[in-house]
C-alpha positions as CSV (number, residue, x, y, z in Angstrom):
1,X,74.6,76.1,55.9
2,X,74.9,72.9,54.6
3,X,77.9,74.8,52.2
4,X,79.0,76.4,55.0
5,X,79.7,72.6,56.5
6,X,81.5,71.7,53.9
7,X,83.8,74.9,53.7
8,X,84.1,74.3,57.6
9,X,85.3,70.1,56.9
10,X,87.7,71.4,54.3
11,X,89.5,73.5,56.5
12,X,88.6,76.5,54.4
13,X,87.1,78.4,57.0
14,X,87.4,78.6,61.2
15,X,84.5,76.6,62.6
16,X,84.1,78.8,65.3
17,X,81.7,81.4,62.1
18,X,79.1,79.2,62.7
19,X,78.1,80.8,66.2
20,X,78.1,84.0,64.5
21,X,76.4,83.6,61.6
22,X,74.0,81.7,64.0
23,X,73.9,84.8,66.0
24,X,73.1,87.0,63.3
25,X,69.6,85.8,62.0
26,X,70.5,87.1,58.8
27,X,70.9,85.6,56.0
28,X,72.6,88.2,54.2
29,X,75.6,86.7,56.4
30,X,75.7,83.6,56.1
31,X,76.3,84.6,52.6
32,X,79.7,86.4,53.5
33,X,81.3,83.3,54.1
34,X,79.6,80.2,52.2
35,X,80.1,79.8,48.6
36,X,76.7,78.6,46.7
37,X,76.1,75.1,46.9
38,X,73.1,73.3,43.7
39,X,70.5,71.7,45.7
40,X,70.3,68.7,43.3
41,X,71.7,65.5,44.7
42,X,70.1,66.6,48.2
43,X,67.7,64.4,49.6
44,X,66.3,63.1,53.4
45,X,67.6,59.5,54.0
46,X,66.1,58.9,57.8
47,X,64.7,60.7,60.7
48,X,66.0,59.3,63.6
49,X,64.0,60.2,67.5
50,X,64.9,59.7,70.5
51,X,62.7,57.6,72.1
52,X,62.5,59.8,75.2
53,X,61.6,62.7,73.6
54,X,58.9,61.5,71.9
55,X,56.8,60.8,75.1
56,X,54.3,62.6,76.3
57,X,55.2,64.7,79.7
58,X,53.7,64.4,83.0
59,X,50.1,65.0,83.1
60,X,48.8,65.4,80.0
61,X,46.3,64.0,78.7
62,X,46.2,61.8,76.4
63,X,43.9,62.5,73.4
64,X,45.3,65.5,71.1
65,X,42.2,68.2,71.1
66,X,42.1,70.3,68.1
67,X,43.9,68.5,65.7
68,X,40.8,65.6,64.1
69,X,40.0,67.3,60.8
70,X,36.8,65.7,59.0
71,X,35.8,66.6,55.1
72,X,32.1,68.3,56.7
73,X,34.6,71.0,58.0
74,X,36.5,71.5,54.9
75,X,35.1,74.6,52.7
76,X,37.2,73.6,49.2
77,X,34.9,70.9,47.3
78,X,36.2,67.3,46.1
79,X,36.1,66.7,42.7
């Protein structure tokens, strides 16, 4: 997808092709239009969340059941 967006930015491919590719849900369709991009140099710089999206929905319990893990439940031995 990164290579596809670079090609769109360079105006080598029209931007209206993106919804068509996403609708197919097939990577082979993406490969028809986009050149491959080398993976080196790609890194996550930052993640920004909207504070409103992080709030719990109304009526949601404050405890998060099922997300607590303890070592006693672990099946693998620790070395």
